[in-house]
C-alpha positions as CSV (number, residue, x, y, z in Angstrom):
1,X,-0.2,-0.3,0.3
2,X,1.5,3.2,-0.7
3,X,1.7,5.4,2.1
4,X,1.8,1.9,4.4
5,X,3.6,-0.7,3.5
6,X,5.0,1.5,-0.1
7,X,8.0,2.9,1.5
8,X,10.1,5.0,-0.7
9,X,13.9,6.9,-0.5
10,X,17.1,4.3,-0.2
11,X,16.0,3.7,3.6
12,X,12.7,1.8,2.0
13,X,14.6,-0.1,-0.4
14,X,14.5,-3.4,1.6
15,X,11.5,-3.4,2.1
16,X,8.7,-5.6,0.1
17,X,5.5,-3.6,-0.5
18,X,2.7,-5.9,-2.4
19,X,2.8,-3.6,-5.5
20,X,3.7,-4.8,-9.3
21,X,5.8,-2.7,-11.4
22,X,4.3,-1.2,-15.0
23,X,6.2,1.0,-17.3
24,X,4.9,2.9,-20.1
25,X,6.9,3.4,-23.3
26,X,5.8,4.0,-27.2
27,X,7.5,0.0,-26.9
28,X,4.0,-0.3,-24.7
29,X,2.1,2.5,-24.3
30,X,0.1,0.7,-21.9
31,X,2.4,-0.7,-19.8
32,X,1.2,-4.5,-19.8
33,X,2.5,-7.3,-18.4
34,X,4.5,-9.0,-20.9
35,X,3.4,-6.0,-23.7
36,X,7.1,-4.5,-24.4
37,X,8.6,-5.1,-27.8
38,X,6.5,-6.2,-29.9
39,X,6.7,-3.2,-32.4
40,X,7.8,-4.7,-35.7
41,X,9.9,-3.2,-37.9
42,X,8.9,-1.8,-41.5
43,X,12.5,-0.1,-42.4
44,X,14.6,1.8,-40.3
45,X,17.3,1.1,-37.5
46,X,16.0,-2.1,-37.1
47,X,15.4,-3.9,-40.4
48,X,18.0,-6.4,-40.0
49,X,17.3,-7.0,-36.2
50,X,13.0,-8.4,-36.4
51,X,10.8,-8.0,-33.7
52,X,12.2,-7.8,-30.6
53,X,15.0,-5.3,-30.9
54,X,14.7,-1.2,-30.4
55,X,11.9,-0.5,-32.4
56,X,9.5,2.0,-31.7
57,X,11.4,3.7,-29.3
58,X,9.7,7.1,-29.7
59,X,6.6,9.1,-30.9
60,X,5.7,12.2,-32.7
61,X,3.5,14.7,-31.6
62,X,0.9,16.2,-34.6
63,X,0.6,19.7,-34.6
64,X,-2.4,21.3,-32.8
65,X,-3.7,17.7,-31.1
66,X,-3.7,16.2,-27.7
67,X,-1.5,12.6,-27.3
68,X,-2.4,10.4,-24.4
69,X,0.2,9.2,-23.1
70,X,-0.9,7.1,-20.2
71,X,-4.0,5.9,-19.0
72,X,-3.7,3.9,-16.3
73,X,-6.9,2.1,-15.0
74,X,-7.1,1.2,-11.1
75,X,-5.0,2.5,-7.7
76,X,-1.4,3.0,-7.8
77,X,1.6,5.7,-7.6
78,X,3.4,7.2,-10.7
79,X,7.0,7.4,-9.6
80,X,9.1,8.6,-12.6
81,X,8.6,9.6,-15.8
82,X,11.4,10.3,-18.2
83,X,11.2,12.5,-21.7
84,X,13.2,13.9,-24.1
85,X,12.2,16.2,-26.9
86,X,13.6,19.4,-28.5
87,X,13.5,22.8,-27.4
88,X,11.3,24.2,-29.7
89,X,8.0,21.6,-27.4
90,X,9.2,23.4,-24.4
91,X,6.6,25.9,-24.4
92,X,4.5,25.0,-27.3
93,X,4.0,21.8,-25.7
94,X,1.3,21.2,-22.6
95,X,1.9,18.2,-20.0
96,X,-1.8,17.5,-18.3
97,X,-2.4,15.1,-15.2
98,X,-5.6,13.7,-14.7
99,X,-6.5,11.5,-11.4
100,X,-9.4,9.2,-11.2
101,X,-10.9,10.4,-13.8
102,X,-11.2,14.4,-13.1
103,X,-12.8,16.4,-15.8
104,X,-9.8,19.1,-15.5
105,X,-6.4,18.4,-15.2
106,X,-4.8,18.6,-11.7
107,X,-1.2,19.2,-13.6
108,X,-1.7,21.8,-16.7
109,X,1.9,23.0,-17.2
110,X,4.3,23.9,-20.2
111,X,6.5,20.9,-20.8
112,X,9.3,22.7,-19.8
113,X,8.5,24.5,-17.0
114,X,7.5,21.6,-15.1
115,X,11.1,20.2,-15.6
116,X,12.5,23.3,-14.8
117,X,13.4,24.5,-18.0
118,X,11.9,27.7,-18.9
119,X,12.6,30.0,-21.4
120,X,12.6,27.0,-23.9
121,X,16.3,26.8,-22.6
122,X,17.4,23.4,-22.5
123,X,19.3,24.1,-18.5
124,X,21.1,21.0,-16.4
125,X,19.3,20.5,-12.8
126,X,20.5,17.7,-10.3
127,X,17.4,17.8,-7.3
128,X,15.8,15.5,-5.4
129,X,12.1,16.0,-7.4
130,X,13.4,17.2,-10.7
131,X,16.8,15.7,-13.1
132,X,17.8,17.3,-15.9
133,X,20.6,15.5,-17.6
134,X,22.8,16.1,-20.5
135,X,21.1,16.5,-23.1
136,X,17.6,17.6,-22.1
137,X,17.1,14.2,-20.2
138,X,13.9,15.0,-18.3
139,X,13.3,13.4,-15.2
140,X,10.9,13.8,-12.9
141,X,10.0,11.5,-9.2
142,X,7.5,13.5,-7.4
143,X,5.3,10.7,-6.2
144,X,1.7,10.6,-7.9
145,X,-1.0,8.7,-6.4
146,X,-4.0,7.8,-8.2
147,X,-7.3,5.5,-6.5
148,X,-9.4,5.0,-10.0
149,X,-7.2,5.6,-12.7
150,X,-4.2,8.1,-14.3
151,X,-4.5,10.0,-17.3
152,X,-1.3,11.6,-18.7
153,X,-0.9,13.7,-22.1
154,X,0.5,15.8,-24.1
155,X,-0.7,18.7,-26.2
156,X,1.4,20.6,-29.0
157,X,-0.5,23.5,-29.7
158,X,2.8,25.1,-32.0
159,X,2.0,25.2,-36.3
160,X,3.7,22.0,-37.3
161,X,4.5,18.5,-36.4
162,X,7.4,17.5,-33.4
163,X,8.8,14.6,-34.5
164,X,11.4,12.3,-31.7
165,X,9.3,12.4,-28.5
166,X,11.1,9.9,-26.2
167,X,8.9,8.4,-22.8
168,X,8.9,6.3,-20.1
169,X,6.4,6.6,-17.5
170,X,7.1,3.9,-14.3
171,X,4.1,3.0,-11.8
172,X,3.2,0.8,-9.0
173,X,0.1,-0.6,-9.2
174,X,-0.9,-0.8,-5.6
175,X,-3.8,0.3,-2.9
176,X,-3.4,3.8,-1.8
177,X,-3.9,5.2,1.5
178,X,-6.8,7.4,2.8
179,X,-4.3,10.3,3.7
180,X,-2.4,10.0,0.0
181,X,-3.1,13.4,-1.5
182,X,-2.7,14.0,-5.2
183,X,0.0,16.3,-6.8
184,X,-0.9,19.3,-8.3
185,X,1.2,21.9,-10.4
186,X,-0.3,25.7,-12.2
187,X,1.5,27.3,-14.8
188,X,1.4,31.7,-14.4
189,X,3.1,34.2,-16.3
190,X,2.7,38.2,-16.0
191,X,4.6,41.2,-15.3
192,X,4.8,43.7,-12.7
193,X,3.6,46.9,-12.4
194,X,5.5,50.0,-10.6
195,X,2.2,50.7,-8.6
196,X,1.9,46.4,-8.3
197,X,5.7,45.0,-8.3
198,X,4.3,41.5,-7.3
199,X,3.9,38.1,-8.7
200,X,1.1,35.5,-7.9
201,X,2.7,32.0,-8.1
202,X,0.0,30.4,-6.5
203,X,-4.1,31.8,-5.7
204,X,-7.1,30.4,-5.4
205,X,-6.2,26.9,-3.9
206,X,-9.2,25.3,-1.8
207,X,-8.9,22.4,0.3
208,X,-6.8,21.0,2.5
209,X,-3.3,20.1,1.5
210,X,0.5,21.3,2.0
211,X,2.2,23.1,-0.7
212,X,6.0,21.7,-2.1
213,X,7.6,23.8,-4.4
214,X,8.6,26.5,-6.3
215,X,10.1,27.1,-9.8
216,X,11.1,30.5,-11.7
217,X,11.6,31.4,-14.9
218,X,12.5,35.2,-14.7
219,X,13.3,37.3,-17.3
220,X,15.0,40.6,-15.9
221,X,14.5,44.1,-17.6
222,X,16.7,46.7,-14.7
223,X,20.0,47.1,-14.4
224,X,21.5,45.5,-11.3
225,X,20.0,43.3,-8.6
226,X,17.0,42.3,-9.2
227,X,16.1,40.0,-6.6
228,X,15.2,41.8,-3.3
229,X,11.7,40.7,-3.0
230,X,9.8,39.0,-0.4
231,X,8.3,35.1,-1.4
232,X,4.9,35.7,0.8
233,X,2.2,32.2,1.9
234,X,-1.2,33.8,2.9
235,X,-2.7,30.7,4.6
236,X,-6.7,29.6,5.5
237,X,-7.6,33.2,5.3
238,X,-5.2,35.2,6.0
239,X,-6.2,39.0,4.6
240,X,-3.5,41.5,4.0
241,X,-0.9,39.8,6.0
242,X,0.6,36.7,5.2
243,X,1.8,33.9,8.0
244,X,5.3,33.1,6.4
245,X,7.0,36.2,4.3
246,X,10.6,35.4,3.6
247,X,13.6,37.9,3.3
248,X,14.3,37.9,-0.2
249,X,14.7,36.1,-3.7
250,X,17.8,34.4,-3.0
251,X,17.2,34.0,0.5
252,X,14.1,31.5,-0.8
253,X,16.0,30.1,-2.8
254,X,19.3,29.3,-0.1
255,X,21.9,31.6,-1.8
256,X,22.9,34.9,-0.3
257,X,24.0,38.2,-1.3
258,X,23.1,38.7,-4.7
259,X,23.8,34.6,-5.5
260,X,26.6,35.4,-7.9
261,X,26.9,31.7,-9.1
262,X,24.8,29.3,-10.1
263,X,24.4,25.9,-8.3
264,X,22.0,23.0,-8.2
265,X,21.4,21.2,-5.2
266,X,18.7,18.3,-4.2
267,X,16.0,21.1,-2.4
268,X,17.0,24.3,-3.8
269,X,18.9,26.3,-7.1
270,X,19.7,28.8,-9.3
271,X,20.8,26.7,-12.6
272,X,20.3,29.3,-15.0
273,X,21.8,32.5,-15.2
274,X,21.6,33.8,-19.2
275,X,23.8,36.9,-19.3
276,X,24.8,36.8,-23.6
277,X,25.4,39.9,-24.9
278,X,22.2,41.4,-26.8
279,X,20.1,39.6,-25.0
280,X,18.1,40.2,-21.8
281,X,19.4,38.4,-18.5
282,X,16.9,35.6,-17.8
283,X,16.5,33.5,-14.8
284,X,16.1,30.3,-13.7
285,X,15.8,29.3,-9.5
286,X,13.8,26.2,-8.0
287,X,12.8,25.3,-4.7
288,X,11.7,22.4,-2.9
289,X,9.7,22.1,0.1
290,X,10.0,19.0,0.2
291,X,11.9,18.7,4.4
292,X,9.4,21.6,5.0
293,X,5.9,22.0,3.6
294,X,3.8,24.5,3.5
295,X,0.7,23.0,5.3
296,X,-2.9,24.5,5.0
297,X,-6.2,23.5,6.0
298,X,-8.8,25.6,3.7
299,X,-6.7,27.5,1.2
300,X,-3.5,28.9,0.1
301,X,-2.2,32.0,-1.8
302,X,1.7,32.6,-2.5
303,X,3.1,35.4,-4.0
304,X,6.7,37.2,-4.9
305,X,7.5,40.4,-5.3
306,X,9.8,42.3,-7.4
307,X,12.2,44.6,-6.1
308,X,15.4,45.8,-7.1
309,X,17.4,49.1,-6.1
310,X,17.1,52.8,-6.7
311,X,20.4,54.9,-7.0
312,X,19.7,56.4,-3.6
313,X,19.7,52.5,-1.7
314,X,15.8,52.8,-1.5
315,X,13.9,49.9,-3.2
316,X,13.1,50.3,-7.2
317,X,9.6,48.2,-7.9
318,X,10.1,46.4,-11.1
319,X,8.5,45.6,-13.7
320,X,9.9,42.2,-15.0
321,X,8.8,39.3,-16.7
322,X,8.2,36.1,-14.8
323,X,6.5,32.6,-15.4
324,X,5.9,30.3,-12.4
325,X,5.6,26.4,-11.5
326,X,3.8,25.9,-8.1
327,X,3.7,22.2,-7.0
328,X,1.3,21.2,-4.1
329,X,-0.6,18.3,-3.1
330,X,-4.1,18.5,-2.1
331,X,-7.3,16.8,-1.4
332,X,-9.6,16.6,-4.2
333,X,-11.5,18.6,-5.7
334,X,-9.2,21.7,-6.6
335,X,-10.5,24.9,-8.0
336,X,-10.6,25.8,-11.0
337,X,-6.8,27.0,-12.7
338,X,-6.5,30.5,-14.6
339,X,-7.0,29.9,-18.4
340,X,-3.4,28.8,-20.2
341,X,-2.2,31.7,-22.2
342,X,-2.6,31.3,-25.8
343,X,0.9,29.9,-27.7
344,X,2.5,33.2,-28.8
345,X,2.0,34.8,-25.1
346,X,4.1,31.6,-23.8
347,X,7.1,32.6,-25.9
348,X,10.5,33.8,-24.4
349,X,11.8,37.1,-24.8
């Protein structure tokens, strides 16, 4: 049972569980027992090898269409997702996940941003739940329990087909304990204003759950330091003032004194700092609340301020372009997500 006899982490490796491992790929699209490596080669690289070899390692994503990557019945937990595709798919394709037959997705995020590769830029990430390895191997280890089925789709909103999408989704068929919540992830993008230099990471979350992670893809439009803003958590009916208020952007992401360099660790990272001549500076940051989840019983709102410095030493409100992903677990049902912006409003600067 997940969250009972089913254990995660190195300490749980020796303990057996009443679970069955399955894995979905292009070679075994429904993850059936004994269902892999059945594709028949019709020319191509495997033509001289025949059935049982590497015949169908990837799929194509047709323009304007939604492709179902996984459609699982019963109860279980997704343990690992791996995929790779060219960078043009990172913002142009939307990853969605549905639990227990729900009509609206619990996860709705551009593909690259879900794996901490915003700006449509391939970035190496070395963290516990998300790992991106050379060259563009996306890995996700967030546990994703479900009780009556799971469905994962990817929609190609680009004007052309995208070929060479490789993927593997490994899950366990097992009972799920009553207190196990569902993974959610939501993407937002906005520009701050001088009057309100604040980016909303998450809002309109209702129910009982816990916030577990933040990813930011930040485009800087001002000279100098851009990260004086505080991250604030408004919990269970907080009004004007939050229950949790940080001390600055670099502090929230585990650094200090304006970073000065990139880093990537199990729970916190600043893996991207693009500072190429002729391009606006771009930043990528993640913070996983795995050891310190932000728990809520009724509702949650999460924001980050956009602040730099005026020459006189006072804070300067910024108007930067920020995209974010908020990750959390909660008991269903979830509130409606904001409408996903159209393709041209998701492209990076």
